C-alpha positions, 0 to 999 in steps of 0.5 A, spaced: 532 454 488 534 461 491 537 461 497 537 466 503 542 471 504 545 474 497 544 481 496 541 481 503 548 481 506 549 488 503 547 492 509 547 498 506 542 497 501 539 490 502 535 490 495 540 491 490 539 486 485 533 483 488 528 480 483 521 483 485 515 481 482 509 487 484 502 486 482 498 493 482 504 497 480 500 502 476 496 503 482 498 509 487 501 505 492 504 500 487 507 506 483 510 509 489 513 502 492 516 501 485 520 508 485 522 506 492 525 499 490 528 502 483 532 507 487 535 501 491 537 498 485 532 492 485 530 488 479 522 489 478 517 486 474 510 489 475 503 486 473 497 490 473 491 493 469 492 500 466 491 506 471 484 507 473 484 514 472 487 519 466 491 522 471 495 518 476 502 517 479 504 511 475 504 516 469 506 522 472 512 520 475 514 516 469 515 509 473 514 505 467 521 506 465 524 503 471 520 496 471 518 491 467 511 493 465 507 487 464 499 489 463 495 483 466 489 482 470 490 477 477 483 474 475 487 471 469 491 465 472 494 463 466 497 470 464 499 471 471 503 464 472 507 466 466 509 472 468 511 470 475 514 463 473 518 466 467 521 472 471 523 467 477 522 472 483 525 472 490 520 476 493 513 478 491 509 484 493 501 483 492 498 490 492 493 489 486 486 490 488 479 493 487 480 498 492 474 502 493 468 501 498 463 505 494 465 501 487 464 494 491 457 496 491 456 497 484 460 491 482 461 486 488 462 480 483 468 483 480 470 486 487 470 478 490 473 476 483 479 481 484 480 481 491 479 474 493 480 469 487 486 474 485 489 473 491 488 465 491 492 466 484 498 469 486 499 465 492 498 459 487 503 461 483 508 462 488 507 455 490 509 453 483 515 458 483 521 455 486 525 461 486 520 465 491 523 466 498 518 471 501 511 474 499 507 480 502 500 480 501 497 487 502 490 488 505 487 493 509 485 496 516 478 494 514 479 487 514 477 487 521 470 486 524 468 493 526 464 495 532 465 502 531 469 503 538 474 507 540 479 502 541 484 500 536 484 493 532 490 488 534 492 483 529 489 478 533 482 481 533 476 478 529 476 479 521 469 481 518 466 486 513 460 490 512 461 491 505 463 487 499 470 491 499 471 490 507 469 482 507 473 481 500 479 483 504 477 479 510 477 473 505 484 475 502 487 474 509 483 468 511 485 464 504 493 467 505 493 464 512 490 457 509 495 457 504 501 458 509 498 453 513 497 448 508 503 449 503 508 454 507 507 452 514 512 456 519 514 450 522 517 447 516 520 454 513 527 451 513 525 445 508 520 449 503 523 456 504 517 460 503 515 465 508 508 469 507 506 475 511 500 480 510 500 487 511 494 491 514 494 499 513 490 505 514 488 510 509 494 513 506 495 520 503 500 523 498 502 526 492 499 523 485 493 520 488 487 521 483 483 515 486 475 516 485 471 517 492 477 518 496 477 524 501 484 527 499 484 526 491 477 529 491 479 535 495 485 537 491 481 536 485 475 541 487 480 546 490 484 546 483 477 547 480 475 553 485 469 550 487 466 547 494 468 540 495 462 535 498 464 531 503 461 525 506 461 523 513 465 529 516 465 526 523 468 519 521 475 518 524 480 514 520 488 513 521 491 517 516 498 516 514 503 518 508 504 513 503 511 512 504 510 510 512 506 503 510 511 502 504 517 502 509 513 497 513 512 492 507 519 493 506 522 491 513 517 486 513 519 483 506 527 483 509 525 479 515 522 474 511 527 474 506 532 473 512 528 466 513 526 469 520 519 465 521 516 469 527 515 474 521 510 470 517 504 472 520 499 479 520 502 486 521 498 492 522 501 499 519 498 505 522 499 512 525 499 514 532 493 516 536 494 523 535 494 522 527 487 518 527 483 525 525 476 526 523 475 527 516 473 535 517 480 536 520 483 533 514 479 537 510 480 544 514 488 543 514 488 541 507 484 547 505 489 552 509 495 549 506 492 549 499 490 557 500 486 560 494 480 560 498 479 553 498 473 550 501 468 544 502 461 543 504 458 537 508 454 532 503 447 531 506 445 526 501 445 519 504 450 514 501 452 507 502 454 504 509 461 507 512 464 505 518 464 511 523 471 510 527 477 505 525 483 505 528 489 500 528 494 498 534 501 497 530 505 496 537 507 489 534 510 492 528 513 497 532 516 492 537 518 486 532 520 490 526 522 496 529 517 500 525 516 507 527 512 513 523 516 519 521 511 523 519 505 526 523 499 527 519 500 535 518 507 533 515 504 528 510 499 533 508 504 538 507 508 533 503 502 532 499 500 539 497 507 540 495 507 534 490 501 537 487 503 544 487 510 541 483 506 537 478 501 543 477 508 547 475 510 542 470 516 539 474 519 533 473 515 528 478 519 522 478 525 527 481 520 530 485 518 524 488 525 521 489 526 527 493 521 525 497 523 518 498 530 521 499 527 525 505 523 520 508 529 515 508 534 521 511 528 521 517 530 513 518 537 515 518 539 511 512 544 514 507 539 514 501 542 515 494 541 522 490 535 522 486 538 521 479 534 515 476 533 518 469 
């Protein structure tokens, strides 16, 4: 069995040499997390389906050359178990998911199979893999029973979900808690050595996101095509943050779990401050201004599927216990996003461009980040 400590004793770079298993590494968040971990010299094995879109961060930033790239489906337990047990990771980040609300209406069974049973498969594999010390299961801010009120949701608020996507993520939270209570109880952490937490984050933005039915990717693609972009629900309020913000939270959380600190084996919110919960129209207007070239948008009056009007997260627990603090306000996050896409359009080396943004972010954290040199 692996032991706590080891590489974590390197306070300058606590991830050097750590064996990390990451589901969903070909996705937007997973690609950025893979690149960040690789820059800190972690040993990474990714397990995921092919990227969902032709343009994607994983390909643009050449992430495949930095990880053991295993293509597989978390719904296939046998393949997942073989990939995890053979690699013998110390920490698992579970990000693989069906991430879109609108797609969950088209394929509800596939959504539940991936988000619920896929999570159960990952946790069962962890139960059978003695090397694992820590696991961070990533869900969403939409796992809460949303009453569309103005107050932000805390980790202790009731879980729920109007649509298949939101309810599947609430289910993933419940089953993770059940696995923790049944097989990895916090009260016996010193005996079984497996600390499991969940992370709930709001809407993320950043360079390299081409996901379908997402506000910023839809705007960027429309601006590139020089056509007005149809926007649904422009008065809806969401907690917007750059993708590196919650990823930093996931890393901090995993570090505490790896250190065997039992109080962190629970749920944490990672959301922006009150001033960065913007209306959709504010995001669209600011992004159009930053993009220039007469970029514009228009309201889509066609009625669509149900979407919550207001959603905010209370991240005071992460701020007080993990000392996690957002470093990029929403305007800066949009500036970094536009800069990334403009560099991509110019044919720049997007791995290096992305590493430079990670280094710049780590500098804001006060970390001595290494130079962007992963070739």
